[in-house]
C-alpha positions as MATLAB code, in Angstrom:
seq = 'MEPAQVLHEVAITVIVAKDEKYLITRRVPTKKRFPGRWTVPGGKLETSDYLNSPKDTEDSWYNVLERVARREVKEETGLEIKNIDYVTSITTIDGTGTPMLVISCMADWAGGDVVLQESETDQHAWVSAEEARAYDLISGICDELAMAEARRRGERSEWKRG';
ca = [
       2.939  -12.510   -3.196;
       4.059  -10.040   -0.698;
       2.306   -9.694    2.406;
      -0.091   -7.159    2.316;
       0.805   -4.338    4.733;
      -2.265   -3.575    6.835;
      -1.246   -0.347    9.038;
      -1.716    3.022    7.316;
      -0.843    6.908    8.369;
      -4.355    8.357    7.737;
      -4.031   12.483    6.280;
      -6.561   14.764    5.253;
      -6.037   18.033    3.553;
      -8.571   20.387    2.521;
      -8.446   22.760   -0.244;
     -11.110   25.784    0.979;
     -13.291   28.450   -0.628;
     -13.849   31.551   -0.746;
     -15.179   34.055   -3.238;
     -14.177   31.514   -6.284;
     -10.677   31.616   -4.872;
      -8.872   28.285   -3.562;
      -6.679   28.908   -0.003;
      -3.173   27.286   -0.370;
       0.088   27.426    1.621;
       3.551   27.709    1.147;
       5.024   23.952    3.703;
       7.907   25.759    5.707;
      11.979   24.822    4.320;
      12.360   22.749    7.750;
       9.543   20.203    6.502;
      10.745   16.351    5.817;
       7.984   15.722    3.122;
       7.737   18.597    0.215;
       9.378   21.602    1.820;
       9.366   24.741    0.612;
       6.531   23.546   -2.357;
       2.910   24.864   -1.949;
      -0.536   22.935   -1.237;
      -3.820   22.936    0.564;
      -3.756   23.053    4.201;
      -4.264   19.296    6.141;
      -3.393   16.664    8.247;
      -2.876   13.226   10.216;
      -5.857   12.145   11.555;
      -4.095   11.345   15.889;
      -6.201    8.899   17.744;
      -6.977   11.840   20.218;
      -9.073   12.928   17.223;
     -12.055   10.335   18.814;
     -10.464    8.749   21.789;
     -11.025   12.067   24.278;
     -15.033   12.570   23.179;
     -17.797    9.875   23.402;
     -18.904    7.596   21.022;
     -21.518    8.512   18.740;
     -23.584    4.663   18.341;
     -22.338    2.005   21.062;
     -19.464    1.134   19.008;
     -18.125    3.996   17.186;
     -17.488    7.129   16.097;
     -18.516    9.456   13.661;
     -17.107   12.236   11.343;
     -13.990   11.782   12.149;
     -12.299   13.112    9.085;
     -14.310   16.061    9.196;
     -13.096   16.941   12.968;
      -9.575   16.149   11.313;
      -9.833   18.672    9.280;
     -11.525   21.170   11.261;
      -8.728   21.225   13.285;
      -5.986   20.744   10.827;
      -7.154   23.987    8.841;
      -8.376   26.392   12.263;
      -4.471   25.013   13.380;
      -2.433   26.204   10.104;
      -4.252   29.067    8.759;
      -6.412   30.118   11.942;
     -10.219   29.594    9.532;
     -13.110   28.156   10.254;
     -14.674   26.194    7.396;
     -18.354   24.226    6.914;
     -19.899   22.311    3.692;
     -16.727   19.783    3.795;
     -17.302   17.023    0.383;
     -14.979   14.725   -0.077;
     -13.303   14.636   -3.626;
     -10.483   11.730   -3.846;
      -8.199    9.926   -2.856;
      -4.540    9.517   -2.693;
      -1.788    6.480   -1.382;
       1.562    7.021   -1.243;
       4.139    5.737    0.788;
       6.987    7.909    2.549;
      10.616    8.349    3.078;
      11.017    5.538    5.671;
       8.768    3.463    3.586;
       5.957    3.889    5.523;
       2.045    3.995    3.689;
       0.237    6.837    3.810;
      -3.988    7.408    2.875;
      -4.800   10.966    1.741;
      -8.723   11.606    1.881;
      -8.988   15.016    0.027;
     -11.404   16.980    0.652;
     -13.643   20.797   -0.566;
     -15.276   23.331    2.023;
     -16.365   26.246    2.156;
     -15.082   29.228    3.739;
     -17.073   29.519    7.086;
     -14.901   32.555    8.836;
     -11.412   33.924    9.783;
      -8.712   35.962    8.654;
      -5.455   33.863    7.376;
      -2.379   33.252   10.739;
      -0.839   30.683    9.658;
       0.695   28.820   12.029;
       4.599   29.058   11.755;
       6.044   25.915   12.341;
       4.247   24.661    9.134;
       3.548   27.347    6.719;
       5.351   30.772    5.922;
       2.974   32.100    2.486;
      -0.192   31.743    1.783;
      -2.599   33.152   -1.497;
      -6.281   32.886   -2.235;
      -5.623   31.957   -6.069;
      -8.320   30.520   -8.781;
      -7.331   26.797  -10.501;
      -6.029   28.479  -13.353;
      -4.022   30.418  -11.257;
      -2.904   28.000   -8.936;
      -0.648   26.244  -12.087;
       2.163   29.135  -11.756;
       2.608   28.443   -7.906;
       5.148   25.659   -7.062;
       2.541   23.062   -6.164;
       2.374   19.491   -4.739;
       2.102   16.744   -7.561;
      -1.191   16.041   -8.154;
      -2.778   19.433   -6.441;
      -3.679   21.555   -9.490;
      -5.723   18.288  -10.186;
      -7.671   18.385   -7.694;
      -7.948   21.995   -7.148;
      -9.664   21.631  -10.700;
     -11.751   18.890   -9.207;
     -12.942   20.423   -6.492;
     -14.361   24.029   -8.952;
     -15.974   21.538  -11.278;
     -17.592   19.322   -7.961;
     -19.128   23.521   -7.449;
     -20.211   23.884  -10.569;
     -22.265   20.452  -10.706;
     -19.826   18.082  -11.690;
     -18.376   15.024  -10.507;
     -15.752   12.920  -11.519;
     -12.691   11.113  -10.137;
      -9.197   12.074  -10.422;
      -7.118   12.375  -14.047;
      -3.851   13.867  -14.269;
      -5.204   17.735  -15.989;
];
């Protein structure tokens, strides 16, 4: 049995909902991971997301992933979000062998117009979960969009290939 690897990169993705549509963005062709593919906004947890803030209790910081979600959506799209909710989790191992944990969330649009971060994304679209199928999305994202749509109707489930 192999020894357990305990260090993971942690990232969060956010399905932003507005007027029955969801925001998808296309990664620039120069990105190492998934160049030119469509996805939803998101990014990595950084220690600066909490170390530069006062602790919420004697020992801990709370709502760190929510802070990361707001930061990443704002940086990549210029949008403000609210009502962040968990959708599912994904693990993967990148090309360098680094394990990654991705927390997939959904949130409501709270304000702003889309202004893309040119170093990250070069196009965006507001689509229904069904319309998203016409885009070259990273594998699994269509299923996550369907989950988000079902959750907005009050239905809860775990991820499964749709």
